[in-house]
C-alpha positions in Angstrom: -14.6 22.9 6.0 -11.8 23.6 3.5 -9.2 23.0 6.1 -10.7 19.7 7.1 -10.9 18.6 3.5 -7.2 19.3 3.1 -6.3 17.5 6.3 -7.8 14.1 5.1 -5.5 14.1 2.1 -2.7 12.3 3.9 -4.8 9.2 5.0 -6.5 9.0 1.6 -3.1 9.1 -0.1 -1.9 6.3 2.3 -4.8 4.1 1.1 -4.0 5.2 -2.5 -0.4 3.9 -2.1 -1.6 0.5 -0.8 -3.9 -0.1 -3.7 -1.5 1.5 -6.2 1.1 -1.1 -5.2 -1.5 -3.8 -5.6 -2.3 -2.5 -9.1 1.3 -2.4 -10.1 2.6 -5.7 -8.7 -0.3 -8.1 -8.9 -0.3 -8.2 -12.8 3.4 -8.8 -12.9 3.4 -11.7 -10.4 2.3 -14.5 -12.9 5.1 -13.6 -15.3 7.6 -13.6 -12.4 6.4 -17.0 -11.1 6.7 -18.4 -14.6 10.2 -17.1 -15.1 11.2 -18.7 -11.8 9.9 -22.0 -13.0 7.5 -22.3 -10.1 4.0 -23.9 -10.3 1.1 -21.7 -11.2 -0.3 -22.3 -7.7 2.3 -19.9 -6.4 0.4 -17.0 -8.0 -2.5 -17.8 -5.7 -0.3 -18.4 -2.7 1.4 -15.0 -3.1 -1.8 -13.0 -3.4 -3.9 -14.8 -0.8 -1.0 -15.0 1.6 -0.6 -11.2 1.6 -4.2 -10.6 2.2 -4.5 -13.1 4.9 -1.7 -11.1 6.5 -3.7 -8.0 6.0 -6.5 -9.4 8.1 -4.1 -10.3 10.9 -2.3 -7.0 10.5 -5.5 -4.9 10.9 -6.3 -6.6 14.2 -2.7 -6.4 15.4 -2.3 -2.7 14.4 -5.4 -1.8 16.3 -4.2 -3.6 19.4 -0.8 -2.0 19.1 -2.3 1.4 18.6 -4.3 1.0 21.8 -1.3 -0.5 23.7 1.1 2.3 22.8 -1.5 5.0 23.2 -0.2 7.0 20.3 -1.8 6.4 16.9 0.5 8.9 15.3 3.6 6.8 16.0 1.9 3.6 14.7 0.7 5.4 11.6 4.3 6.3 10.8 5.5 2.7 11.5 2.9 1.4 9.1 3.7 3.9 6.3 7.4 3.4 6.6 7.1 -0.4 6.9 5.3 -0.4 3.5 8.2 1.3 1.8 10.7 -1.2 3.3 8.5 -4.1 2.1 8.3 -2.7 -1.4 12.1 -2.5 -1.6 12.5 -6.0 -0.2 10.0 -7.4 -2.6 12.1 -6.2 -5.5 15.2 -7.9 -4.2 14.1 -11.5 -3.5 14.7 -14.3 -6.0 12.4 -17.1 -5.1 8.6 -17.5 -4.7 8.9 -18.7 -1.1 11.0 -15.6 -0.2 8.6 -13.3 -2.0 5.7 -14.9 -0.1 7.4 -14.2 3.2 8.0 -10.6 2.2 4.5 -10.0 0.9 3.0 -11.5 4.1 5.0 -9.0 6.1 3.8 -6.3 3.7 0.3 -7.3 4.5 0.8 -6.6 8.1 1.6 -3.0 7.3 -1.6 -2.3 5.3 -2.7 1.2 6.3 -6.4 1.1 5.6 -7.6 0.6 9.2 -5.6 3.5 10.7 -6.4 5.7 7.7 -10.1 5.1 8.2 -9.7 6.0 11.9 -7.8 9.1 11.0 -10.5 10.3 8.6 -13.3 9.5 11.1 -11.5 11.5 13.8 -11.3 14.5 11.5 -14.9 14.3 10.2 -16.9 16.5 12.5 -20.3 15.7 11.2 -22.1 12.7 9.6 -22.2 14.5 6.3 -18.4 15.1 6.4 -17.9 11.4 7.4 -19.9 10.2 4.4 -18.2 12.6 2.1 -14.7 11.6 3.3 -15.3 7.9 3.2 -16.6 8.3 -0.4 -13.3 10.1 -1.2 -11.4 7.1 0.3 -13.3 4.8 -2.0 -12.9 6.9 -5.1 -9.5 8.6 -4.7 -7.8 6.0 -2.5 -9.0 2.6 -3.5 -10.4 2.8 -7.1 -7.9 5.5 -8.3 -5.0 3.5 -6.7 -5.9 0.3 -8.5 -6.5 2.1 -11.8 -3.3 4.1 -11.8 -1.3 1.1 -10.5 -2.7 -1.1 -13.3 -1.8 1.6 -15.9 1.8 1.8 -14.5 2.1 -2.0 -14.5 1.0 -2.0 -18.2 3.5 0.7 -19.0 6.3 -1.3 -17.3 5.6 -4.7 -18.9 4.4 -3.6 -22.4 6.3 -0.3 -22.6 9.6 -0.2 -20.8 10.0 -3.9 -20.5 9.6 -4.6 -24.2 11.6 -1.6 -25.3 14.6 -2.6 -23.2 14.0 -6.4 -23.4 13.7 -6.7 -19.6 13.1 -10.0 -17.8 10.1 -10.6 -15.7 12.3 -10.2 -12.6 13.5 -6.8 -13.8 10.0 -5.7 -14.6 8.9 -6.7 -11.1 11.8 -4.9 -9.5 11.0 -1.8 -11.5 7.4 -2.1 -10.3 8.6 -2.4 -6.7 10.8 0.6 -7.0 7.9 2.7 -8.4 5.7 1.6 -5.5 8.5 2.4 -3.0 9.0 5.9 -4.5 5.3 6.7 -4.2 5.4 5.1 -0.7 8.2 7.5 0.3 6.0 10.4 -0.8 3.2 9.1 1.4 5.6 8.7 4.4 6.8 12.3 4.3 3.3 13.6 3.5 2.0 11.7 6.6 4.9 12.9 8.7 4.0 16.5 7.9 0.3 16.0 8.2 0.6 14.4 11.7 2.4 17.4 13.0 -0.6 19.6 12.4 -3.4 17.0 12.6 -6.0 16.6 15.3 -5.5 12.9 15.0 -4.4 12.0 18.5 -4.6 9.2 21.1 
C-alpha cells in the first residue's frame, strides 16, 4: 500500500504543474495584453484558445498513445512539451504569437495520461477513489492555489520592488513554471523506470 501511494506521486505532480502554471500565468495575462496595447478581448482569446486545445489534445494524446503502443514514451513527450511551451510563452512579444504558443501548450496537457497512470496503479476501488481524491486536492486545487500565490508574489512583490514591466513579470512567471515543469519531467522519467504503468 505504501509503495503504491509513493508511485502515484509522479502523475499527481504532473497534474500539479499543469494547474500551477495556470495559477501563475492566467492572472498576469490581462496586464500583459494591456501593455501590448491589444484589445481586452485578447484575454478571453488566450485563455479559451488554450483550453480548446486541451480538449483536442486529450483526444489526440489518447489516440497517439494507442497508436504507438507505449504510454511511457507519450507521457515523457507530454511532460517535456509542457516545459518547452512554458519557455516559448515567455519569449513571444505579441498576443497572436502568445495565442499560438498557448494553444500548442494546451495540446500537451497531462491530465488524461496522469489519470490513466493513477488508474493503472490503483489495485482496488478504494485505492482508485483515494488516489483520484489526491489528484483533485494535491494536483488540481493545490496547483491553482500555489500558482496564484506565486503570481501575486511576482506582480506585487518582485515586480513592484524592481519596477518590472508586465512583459518581464510574465517572463518570470513562465520561467518559474518551466523550472517546476523540469522537476516534473525528471521525476516522471525516474518513476516510469520503476512503474507498472505499461502498454
